[in-house]
C-alpha positions in Angstrom: 0.0 0.0 0.0 2.8 2.4 0.9 4.6 1.7 -2.3 1.7 2.6 -4.5 1.2 5.8 -2.5 4.9 6.8 -3.0 4.8 5.9 -6.7 1.6 8.0 -7.3 3.3 10.9 -5.5 6.3 10.5 -7.8 4.1 10.4 -10.8 2.4 13.7 -9.7 5.8 15.3 -9.3 6.8 14.1 -12.8 3.6 15.5 -14.2 4.1 18.9 -12.5 7.7 19.1 -13.8 6.5 18.3 -17.3 3.9 21.1 -17.1 6.6 23.5 -15.9 8.9 22.5 -18.7 6.2 23.1 -21.3 5.5 26.5 -19.8 9.2 27.3 -19.8 9.5 26.3 -23.4 6.6 28.6 -24.3 8.3 31.5 -22.5 11.6 30.8 -24.3 9.8 30.7 -27.7 8.2 34.0 -27.0 11.5 35.6 -26.1 13.1 34.2 -29.2 10.3 35.8 -31.3 10.7 39.2 -29.7 14.5 39.0 -30.1 14.0 38.4 -33.9 
């Protein structure tokens, strides 16, 4: 039971990080556009 709880928490962390990465990529793309 504990193992599944830990793994689900880990999955949530991974998901949150992926969302943050996508947001970061969007920001970087916007900056590149404005630089050009």
